[in-house]
C-alpha positions in Angstrom: -9.0 33.5 -59.7 -10.5 34.2 -56.3 -11.5 30.6 -55.8 -8.2 29.3 -57.1 -6.3 31.5 -54.6 -8.4 30.1 -51.7 -7.6 26.5 -52.7 -3.9 27.2 -52.7 -4.2 28.9 -49.3 -5.7 25.7 -47.8 -3.0 23.5 -49.3 0.0 25.5 -48.1 -0.5 24.8 -44.4 -0.9 21.1 -45.0 2.5 21.0 -46.9 4.2 22.9 -44.1 2.9 20.8 -41.2 3.5 17.6 -43.0 7.3 18.3 -42.8 7.3 18.7 -39.0 7.9 14.9 -38.4 9.4 12.0 -40.4 9.0 8.3 -40.1 11.7 5.9 -38.8 10.9 2.2 -39.0 12.7 -1.1 -39.1 13.0 -4.6 -37.5 15.0 -5.6 -34.4 16.4 -9.1 -34.1 18.9 -11.2 -32.0 22.4 -10.9 -33.4 23.2 -14.6 -32.7 20.0 -16.3 -33.8 18.3 -13.8 -36.0 15.1 -14.2 -34.0 13.0 -11.1 -33.9 12.7 -9.4 -30.5 9.4 -8.3 -29.0 9.0 -5.2 -26.8 12.4 -3.6 -27.5 12.3 0.0 -26.4 13.3 2.6 -29.1 13.8 6.2 -27.9 15.0 9.4 -29.5 17.1 10.8 -26.7 16.9 14.3 -28.1 13.2 14.7 -28.7 12.0 12.2 -26.2 9.8 10.4 -28.8 9.6 6.6 -28.3 8.2 3.4 -29.5 8.6 -0.4 -29.1 8.8 -3.4 -31.3 5.6 -5.4 -31.9 5.1 -9.2 -32.0 6.9 -9.3 -35.4 9.9 -7.3 -34.1 8.9 -4.3 -36.2 8.9 -0.7 -34.9 7.7 2.6 -36.3 7.9 6.1 -34.9 7.7 9.8 -35.9 10.5 12.1 -34.9 11.4 15.7 -35.9 13.8 16.1 -38.9 17.4 16.8 -38.2 19.8 15.1 -35.8 18.3 12.0 -34.2 20.0 9.8 -31.6 18.2 6.5 -31.2 18.6 4.2 -28.2 17.6 0.5 -28.6 17.4 -1.2 -25.2 16.1 -4.6 -24.2 16.4 -6.7 -21.0 19.3 -9.1 -21.2 20.9 -7.4 -24.3 23.5 -4.7 -24.7 22.0 -1.3 -25.7 22.8 0.2 -29.0 22.8 3.8 -30.2 22.4 5.2 -33.7 23.0 8.8 -34.6 21.7 10.0 -38.0 20.8 13.2 -39.8 17.2 12.6 -40.7 16.0 14.4 -43.9 13.5 11.8 -45.2 11.7 8.7 -44.3 14.2 6.0 -43.3 14.4 2.4 -42.4 16.9 1.2 -39.8 17.3 -2.5 -38.9 19.1 -3.4 -35.6 20.6 -6.6 -34.3 21.1 -6.7 -30.5 23.7 -8.8 -28.8 23.1 -10.6 -25.6 25.0 -9.2 -22.6 25.5 -10.1 -19.0 23.3 -8.3 -16.5 24.8 -7.9 -13.1 22.6 -6.8 -10.2 24.0 -5.1 -7.2 23.6 -6.9 -3.9 20.5 -5.7 -2.0 20.2 -6.2 1.7 16.8 -5.9 3.3 16.7 -5.4 7.1 13.8 -4.8 9.4 13.1 -4.4 13.1 10.2 -6.4 14.6 7.6 -4.3 16.4 6.4 -7.3 18.5 7.9 -9.7 20.9 6.2 -12.9 19.8 9.5 -14.8 19.4 11.1 -13.6 22.7 8.0 -13.5 24.8 7.6 -16.6 27.0 3.8 -16.1 27.3 2.3 -18.3 24.6 -0.9 -17.1 23.1 -0.7 -13.7 24.7 -1.1 -10.5 22.6 -0.5 -7.0 24.0 -2.2 -4.2 22.1 -0.7 -0.8 21.7 -3.1 2.1 22.4 -1.5 4.2 19.6 -2.3 1.5 17.1 -5.9 1.3 18.3 -6.3 5.0 17.7 -5.5 4.4 14.0 -8.1 1.7 13.4 -11.2 3.0 11.6 -14.3 2.5 13.8 -18.0 3.0 13.7 -19.2 6.6 14.1 -15.7 7.6 14.9 -15.8 6.0 18.4 -12.7 4.0 19.4 -13.7 0.6 20.7 -11.3 -1.9 22.3 -13.6 -4.9 21.8 -14.2 -4.0 18.1 -10.4 -3.8 17.6 -9.9 -7.3 19.2 -12.3 -8.7 16.6 -9.7 -7.9 13.9 -7.1 -10.3 15.4 -6.6 -13.8 14.2 -8.8 -16.4 16.0 -11.2 -13.8 17.3 -14.6 -13.1 15.7 -17.8 -11.3 16.5 -20.8 -13.1 17.9 -23.3 -11.1 15.8 -23.2 -8.2 13.4 -22.7 -4.9 15.2 -22.1 -6.6 18.6 -19.2 -6.0 20.9 -19.3 -9.6 22.2 -16.5 -11.7 20.7 -15.7 -15.4 20.3 -12.2 -16.8 20.5 -11.4 -19.9 18.4 -15.0 -21.1 18.3 -15.7 -20.6 22.0 -18.8 -19.0 23.4 -18.9 -15.5 24.9 -19.4 -16.6 28.5 -16.1 -18.5 28.3 -14.2 -15.3 28.1 -12.9 -13.6 31.3 -12.8 -9.8 31.1 -11.0 -7.9 33.8 -10.6 -4.2 34.5 -7.8 -3.6 37.0 -8.2 -7.1 38.3 -12.0 -6.6 38.7 -14.3 -8.9 36.7 -16.5 -7.1 34.2 -19.7 -9.1 33.6 -21.3 -6.7 31.2 -18.7 -5.2 28.9 -21.1 -3.4 26.5 -23.9 -0.9 26.4 -26.3 0.6 23.9 -27.7 -2.7 23.0 -24.3 -4.2 22.6 -23.0 -1.8 19.9 -20.3 -0.2 22.1 -18.1 -1.4 24.9 -18.1 0.1 28.3 -14.3 0.8 28.1 -13.2 4.4 27.6 -10.2 4.1 25.3 -8.8 7.5 26.4 -8.5 6.2 30.0 -7.1 2.8 29.1 -3.3 2.2 29.6 -2.8 -1.3 28.4 -4.8 -4.2 26.9 -3.7 -7.8 27.0 -5.6 -10.8 25.6 -4.8 -14.5 26.1 -6.0 -16.7 23.3 -4.3 -19.8 24.7 -2.1 -21.0 27.5 -4.1 -19.0 30.1 -2.2 -18.6 33.4 -3.7 -20.3 36.4 -4.2 -17.0 38.2 -7.2 -16.3 36.0 -9.1 -19.3 37.2 -8.7 -21.6 34.1 -11.2 -20.0 31.7 -11.9 -22.2 28.7 -11.7 -19.7 25.9 -9.8 -16.5 26.6 -8.9 -13.7 29.0 -9.0 -10.0 28.4 -7.0 -8.0 30.9 -7.5 -4.2 30.7 -5.5 -1.7 32.8 -6.6 1.9 33.4 -4.3 4.9 33.3 -3.1 6.5 36.6 -3.3 10.0 35.2 -0.8 12.8 35.0 0.6 13.5 38.4 3.0 16.2 37.3 0.8 18.9 35.7 -2.8 19.6 34.9 -4.0 18.9 31.4 -7.3 18.2 29.7 -8.8 16.9 26.5 -12.2 17.2 24.9 -13.7 15.4 21.9 -17.1 15.7 20.1 -18.5 12.8 18.2 -21.7 11.9 16.3 -23.3 10.0 19.2 -21.2 11.0 22.2 -18.9 13.7 23.6 -16.0 13.3 26.0 -14.2 15.6 28.5 -11.1 14.4 30.2 -9.1 16.3 32.9 -6.2 15.1 34.9 -3.5 16.4 37.2 -1.7 16.0 40.6 -3.7 15.6 43.8 
């Protein structure tokens, strides 16, 4: 009797847990043609249980017994709802009717952040220093020349070098100016970094074509860099520590 009691004790939980969910299955087809529909969503809105029809239009799902509200939805078809009191395994076949799908008008508007269409200077690009600050750089050091190499038509001369080539031209065909003064050696540390301090630069403008005559008719490009004048209203400073260099900046009125 002891062993018989243990056997019944093991079977009782199985019978109880087996009644926690019941099967609902069936096929879903087109009401006008009878063609089975693939990928129809079937959801019990009360329990949140869901399924979808397979390649043969058949669906099967487990839901708790009791009141079940099924929603059958498919793109291009009118949704259907079935409410049943589920007490045993049941099969429900559904035929969906095609319906008209009306989409609301969507208007997409945007504001251009550049002036390429309204600017009369052809081939000129003006870089924003705030955007340069967001560009990931080597060792955390902001570099104007490395940022230029990300533009269309501008590429690097060699790996890790600050020298750049514009539309296939050589490096010596580029004119680099700093406050209207010609810079003949724009890099240091074996060419890995440029000589420009990004924190002290106000504006950067590069001409990739249509170079004005005032720059002497260079054959490839012109890079015009302008320095900041500094804060002439109040004193302020800024310091930064990097992996290979540290910077200290202080400015104020005379």
